[in-house]
C-alpha positions as a LaTeX table, in Angstrom:
\begin{tabular}{lrrr}
\hline
Residue & $x$ (\AA) & $y$ (\AA) & $z$ (\AA) \\
\hline
Met1 & 115.07 & 106.71 & 136.03 \\
Leu2 & 111.75 & 105.30 & 134.49 \\
Arg3 & 111.60 & 105.09 & 130.57 \\
Pro4 & 108.07 & 105.82 & 129.05 \\
Phe5 & 106.75 & 103.51 & 126.87 \\
Phe6 & 104.44 & 103.63 & 124.06 \\
Ile7 & 101.88 & 101.74 & 122.76 \\
Val8 & 102.49 & 101.18 & 119.02 \\
Glu9 & 98.89 & 100.52 & 117.43 \\
Met10 & 98.99 & 98.86 & 114.61 \\
Pro11 & 97.37 & 100.15 & 111.49 \\
Phe12 & 94.20 & 99.62 & 110.22 \\
Tyr13 & 93.68 & 98.90 & 106.11 \\
Ile14 & 90.71 & 99.27 & 104.02 \\
Tyr15 & 91.01 & 96.56 & 101.00 \\
Ile16 & 89.50 & 95.90 & 97.22 \\
Leu17 & 89.77 & 92.53 & 96.15 \\
Lys18 & 89.37 & 91.48 & 92.77 \\
Ser19 & 88.22 & 87.73 & 91.38 \\
Asp20 & 88.91 & 87.03 & 87.95 \\
Ser21 & 86.92 & 84.03 & 87.98 \\
Ser22 & 83.55 & 85.93 & 88.80 \\
Asp23 & 84.74 & 89.08 & 88.08 \\
Lys24 & 83.34 & 90.37 & 91.24 \\
Ser25 & 84.90 & 93.13 & 93.89 \\
Tyr26 & 84.85 & 92.75 & 97.36 \\
Ile27 & 85.78 & 95.91 & 99.55 \\
Gly28 & 86.39 & 95.53 & 103.31 \\
His29 & 88.74 & 96.70 & 106.34 \\
Ser30 & 91.43 & 94.58 & 108.74 \\
Lys31 & 93.80 & 94.93 & 110.88 \\
Asp32 & 95.92 & 92.40 & 109.36 \\
Leu33 & 96.01 & 92.32 & 105.65 \\
Asp34 & 97.72 & 89.77 & 104.51 \\
Asn35 & 95.51 & 87.30 & 106.93 \\
Arg36 & 92.32 & 88.70 & 105.97 \\
Val37 & 93.18 & 87.85 & 102.27 \\
Ala38 & 94.10 & 84.28 & 103.05 \\
Glu39 & 90.96 & 83.88 & 104.59 \\
His40 & 89.39 & 85.32 & 101.56 \\
Asn41 & 90.91 & 82.69 & 99.58 \\
Asn42 & 90.23 & 80.07 & 101.88 \\
Asn43 & 86.47 & 80.50 & 101.80 \\
Lys44 & 86.18 & 81.76 & 105.71 \\
Asn45 & 84.12 & 85.02 & 104.40 \\
Lys46 & 80.38 & 84.15 & 103.75 \\
Ala47 & 80.43 & 86.83 & 101.24 \\
Thr48 & 83.22 & 85.52 & 98.81 \\
Arg49 & 83.20 & 82.34 & 99.75 \\
Asn50 & 83.71 & 79.93 & 96.34 \\
Lys51 & 83.84 & 82.92 & 94.21 \\
Gly52 & 87.67 & 83.71 & 94.37 \\
Pro53 & 91.00 & 83.15 & 94.01 \\
Trp54 & 90.83 & 86.76 & 95.42 \\
Arg55 & 93.54 & 89.28 & 94.59 \\
Pro56 & 94.20 & 92.63 & 96.42 \\
Val57 & 94.31 & 95.38 & 93.79 \\
Phe58 & 93.90 & 98.49 & 96.32 \\
His59 & 94.53 & 99.44 & 99.78 \\
Glu60 & 95.11 & 102.47 & 102.23 \\
Val61 & 96.01 & 103.09 & 105.82 \\
Phe62 & 94.40 & 104.44 & 108.65 \\
Asp63 & 95.65 & 105.25 & 112.28 \\
Ser64 & 92.16 & 104.14 & 113.54 \\
Arg65 & 89.46 & 101.47 & 113.34 \\
Ser66 & 86.53 & 104.22 & 112.83 \\
Asp67 & 88.36 & 106.12 & 110.24 \\
Ala68 & 88.83 & 102.80 & 108.10 \\
Met69 & 85.36 & 101.96 & 108.55 \\
Lys70 & 84.35 & 105.34 & 107.16 \\
Arg71 & 86.09 & 105.31 & 104.54 \\
Glu72 & 85.08 & 101.54 & 103.63 \\
Lys73 & 81.21 & 102.68 & 104.17 \\
His74 & 82.29 & 105.75 & 101.66 \\
Leu75 & 83.54 & 103.45 & 99.01 \\
Lys76 & 80.57 & 101.17 & 99.03 \\
Thr77 & 78.21 & 103.91 & 98.23 \\
Gln78 & 77.49 & 104.69 & 94.65 \\
Ile79 & 79.81 & 108.08 & 94.77 \\
Gly80 & 82.68 & 105.76 & 96.23 \\
Arg81 & 82.52 & 103.16 & 93.32 \\
Leu82 & 82.32 & 106.06 & 91.05 \\
Glu83 & 85.43 & 107.48 & 92.36 \\
Leu84 & 87.37 & 103.96 & 92.29 \\
Lys85 & 86.03 & 103.32 & 88.57 \\
Ser86 & 87.61 & 106.74 & 87.80 \\
Lys87 & 90.67 & 105.75 & 88.95 \\
Glu88 & 90.43 & 102.35 & 87.18 \\
Ile89 & 90.69 & 100.30 & 90.38 \\
Leu90 & 86.95 & 98.82 & 89.84 \\
\hline
\end{tabular}
């Protein structure tokens, strides 16, 4: 008897990083959160280069990349940033 197999999709994350040295924040999405934070801290991202060290302060998990990207886009708007400030994330 053949057993069905299931493809397990890895979750997608939106994340917010904060830099204590530059007092900046960065919002992004990734499939591998730990690796992505390491890339930011190793100056692999042009937008965050030489502004770290970066530390994660918030993340959310999504089943699909499109859902994560929609949430990321929302958080980058004025309304999204106000939402984050009201929750004292930014």
